C-alpha positions as a printed Julia matrix, in Angstrom:
261×3 Matrix{Float64}:
 72.72  -116.47  64.67
 75.08  -119.4   65.02
 73.27  -122.55  63.99
 73.88  -125.75  65.9
 74.55  -128.67  63.6
 72.63  -131.37  65.42
 70.92  -133.15  62.57
 67.56  -133.1   60.91
 65.63  -134.24  63.95
 66.74  -131.78  66.61
 66.46  -133.71  69.83
 67.84  -130.82  71.89
 65.02  -128.47  70.88
 62.24  -131.06  71.04
 61.51  -131.42  74.79
 58.2   -129.93  75.92
 59.88  -127.43  78.26
 62.32  -126.12  75.63
 62.26  -122.35  75.1
 64.63  -120.24  73.02
 64.44  -116.68  71.75
 67.07  -114.58  70.02
 67.7   -111.67  67.69
 69.58  -112.58  64.53
 71.21  -110.49  61.84
 72.62  -113.37  59.83
 70.51  -116.48  59.4
 71.15  -119.97  58.11
 69.54  -123.28  59.02
 70.01  -126.65  57.38
 66.96  -128.85  56.87
 65.61  -130.0   60.21
 62.45  -130.66  62.19
 61.51  -130.97  65.83
 58.53  -131.31  68.16
 58.57  -127.63  69.09
 56.94  -124.7   67.31
 59.4   -122.32  65.65
 58.52  -118.67  65.0
 60.5   -116.33  62.76
 59.53  -112.65  62.79
 61.16  -110.86  59.88
 62.43  -107.31  60.39
 63.66  -106.71  56.84
 62.69  -107.62  53.29
 63.45  -110.71  51.22
 63.78  -113.46  53.82
 63.67  -116.89  52.13
 62.43  -119.96  53.98
 61.29  -123.41  52.81
 58.72  -125.36  54.85
 57.57  -128.85  53.87
 59.04  -128.39  50.42
 57.39  -125.01  49.68
 59.49  -121.86  49.46
 58.24  -118.54  50.82
 59.67  -115.02  50.68
 58.9   -112.88  53.73
 59.15  -109.12  54.16
 59.2   -106.72  57.09
 56.84  -107.73  59.95
 55.8   -110.97  58.24
 55.79  -114.01  60.52
 56.68  -117.62  59.69
 54.99  -120.22  61.91
 56.73  -123.58  61.7
 54.61  -126.19  63.43
 55.71  -129.38  65.12
 57.42  -131.81  62.69
 57.38  -129.31  59.8
 60.59  -129.81  57.81
 62.21  -126.45  57.21
 65.41  -124.72  56.19
 66.66  -121.35  55.02
 69.85  -120.37  53.2
 72.47  -117.98  54.53
 71.04  -114.46  54.35
 71.57  -111.16  56.12
 68.04  -110.23  57.14
 67.34  -109.22  60.73
 64.86  -111.46  62.55
 63.46  -112.41  65.91
 63.56  -116.2   66.19
 61.81  -118.37  68.77
 61.59  -122.1   69.41
 58.77  -122.95  71.81
 58.35  -126.39  73.38
 54.98  -128.15  73.34
 54.39  -127.65  77.06
 54.31  -123.89  76.61
 51.9   -124.27  73.69
 49.43  -126.43  75.61
 46.77  -123.77  76.17
 46.92  -122.72  72.54
 46.64  -126.33  71.38
 43.59  -126.8   73.57
 41.89  -123.67  72.25
 42.83  -124.3   68.62
 41.84  -127.98  68.65
 42.95  -129.39  65.29
 43.74  -126.0   63.79
 47.02  -124.11  63.36
 48.25  -120.8   62.04
 49.1   -120.68  58.33
 52.8   -121.06  57.61
 53.11  -117.38  56.69
 51.28  -114.5   58.37
 51.59  -111.39  56.24
 51.92  -107.99  57.91
 48.45  -106.45  58.27
 49.64  -103.13  59.69
 48.27  -103.88  63.17
 49.49  -107.18  64.61
 53.21  -106.31  64.73
 52.5   -103.17  66.73
 50.94  -105.36  69.42
 53.23  -108.38  69.54
 56.59  -106.7   68.81
 57.0   -104.93  72.21
 56.2   -108.25  73.9
 58.77  -110.12  71.81
 61.43  -107.48  72.37
 60.84  -107.54  76.11
 61.09  -111.33  76.22
 64.22  -111.28  74.09
 65.85  -108.9   76.58
 65.03  -111.25  79.46
 66.74  -114.17  77.77
 67.73  -116.91  80.21
 66.48  -114.8   83.13
 62.86  -115.4   82.12
 61.38  -117.96  84.49
 58.74  -120.56  83.65
 55.83  -118.32  84.65
 57.04  -115.57  82.33
 57.46  -118.05  79.49
 53.95  -119.46  79.82
 52.51  -115.96  80.04
 54.49  -114.76  77.04
 53.44  -117.67  74.83
 49.76  -117.28  75.78
 49.87  -113.55  75.03
 51.83  -113.94  71.8
 49.57  -116.64  70.38
 46.52  -114.75  71.63
 47.59  -111.65  69.67
 48.2   -113.71  66.54
 44.8   -115.39  66.89
 43.18  -111.97  67.25
 44.54  -110.86  63.88
 44.86  -114.07  61.84
 42.38  -116.92  61.34
 43.38  -120.46  62.17
 43.26  -123.09  59.45
 43.04  -126.91  59.49
 46.5   -128.38  59.46
 47.08  -129.74  55.99
 50.35  -131.58  55.59
 51.43  -132.87  52.21
 51.24  -136.65  52.29
 54.95  -136.86  51.47
 55.79  -134.95  54.65
 54.86  -137.96  56.77
 56.99  -140.2   54.57
 60.12  -138.04  54.62
 59.75  -137.49  58.37
 59.54  -141.24  58.96
 62.56  -141.85  56.74
 64.65  -139.18  58.48
 63.81  -140.59  61.91
 64.83  -144.06  60.76
 68.08  -142.76  59.3
 68.85  -140.76  62.42
 68.64  -143.94  64.5
 70.86  -145.87  62.08
 73.25  -143.16  60.95
 76.4   -145.14  61.84
 75.27  -148.21  59.9
 75.49  -148.79  56.17
 72.77  -146.69  54.55
 72.1   -146.61  50.83
 69.37  -145.01  48.77
 68.52  -148.44  47.39
 68.23  -149.96  50.86
 66.01  -147.14  52.1
 63.86  -147.37  48.97
 63.39  -151.11  49.48
 62.56  -150.74  53.16
 59.89  -148.1   52.58
 58.57  -149.5   49.32
 59.46  -146.71  46.89
 61.79  -146.36  43.93
 65.25  -144.84  44.28
 64.34  -142.15  41.76
 61.27  -141.14  43.76
 63.14  -140.94  47.09
 66.04  -139.05  45.52
 63.59  -136.43  44.21
 61.91  -136.33  47.63
 65.2   -135.54  49.37
 65.95  -132.75  46.93
 62.46  -131.28  47.29
 62.26  -131.31  51.08
 65.87  -131.01  52.17
 67.55  -129.19  49.35
 70.4   -131.71  49.17
 71.24  -135.17  47.88
 70.79  -138.34  49.92
 74.53  -139.02  50.24
 75.24  -135.45  51.3
 72.69  -135.83  54.08
 74.39  -138.99  55.33
 77.86  -137.5   55.3
 76.8   -134.25  56.92
 75.15  -136.15  59.76
 78.25  -138.23  60.29
 80.51  -135.18  60.21
 78.38  -133.58  62.93
 78.79  -136.68  65.06
 82.53  -136.83  64.45
 83.0   -133.16  65.34
 81.27  -133.74  68.66
 83.52  -136.71  69.44
 86.65  -134.87  68.32
 85.77  -131.97  70.59
 85.84  -134.42  73.5
 89.02  -136.08  72.3
 90.94  -134.93  75.38
 88.56  -137.0   77.48
 89.46  -140.16  75.63
 92.41  -141.55  73.73
 90.62  -142.53  70.53
 92.36  -141.84  67.24
 90.8   -139.94  64.37
 90.62  -143.25  62.49
 88.69  -144.85  65.33
 86.3   -141.92  65.65
 85.64  -141.76  61.9
 84.9   -145.48  61.88
 82.44  -145.17  64.76
 80.65  -142.43  62.82
 80.13  -144.67  59.82
 83.01  -143.63  57.51
 84.72  -146.53  55.76
 88.07  -144.76  55.33
 90.01  -141.7   56.46
 89.99  -140.33  52.91
 86.2   -140.41  52.83
 86.1   -138.84  56.27
 88.43  -135.97  55.36
 86.56  -135.26  52.13
 83.3   -135.04  54.07
 84.91  -132.86  56.73
 86.2   -130.47  54.09
 82.73  -130.19  52.58
 80.47  -130.08  55.65
 82.47  -128.96  58.69
 81.81  -125.3   59.61
 84.52  -123.05  58.25
 86.41  -120.99  60.79
 86.06  -117.22  60.27
């Protein structure tokens, strides 16, 4: 599955009507979060995923349920999966029935559930973009209904730090082209630099400065792809993305830009 590098708050996959389903043999996702619910159904053994700072290992027919605003990532790995991202609108009936409850992050194979939901998922995956809104609503209701039949709901318990790191990431996303330092962020949110540095490593699996540069590289790549539509130089584009020099820009590009096969 080719991962889009759109940043930690994925605006493209956050609208209520967003719906995406795919089969994937090779998986990788950098740390991100969105308003949608993400489902990963694992078809092999040894799939690693980290959600809200906790790492899980999933095996065949296990399901990962990543709820709205859960921060998650998984390293490059060759394990076949079905992956879905489901906008809040399609989840509305489930939300109403579940009230303040959610599925646990990991649903272990119980020998029954997969036999019921897998044909439904495979059918929907085959439809792809041809599935209309009625089919999508029906699919989500049936899928969540099957999960609820086999797995109990639990109160949503988010680590207190999850709210903090989410708030920080949203702030940084809005100010990514401005000067951002760990000290400045620590002062703004009232925490020590050491504490926030550890928080980034725990939740995102990377250092603060790497996060900043990767975000800016993503922005620069988008602008460079549209370079034919404007006459801006690389120097101009790098400056607009928050880089203070071309050397810094090229070092970041070499580290974070996707490598061509």
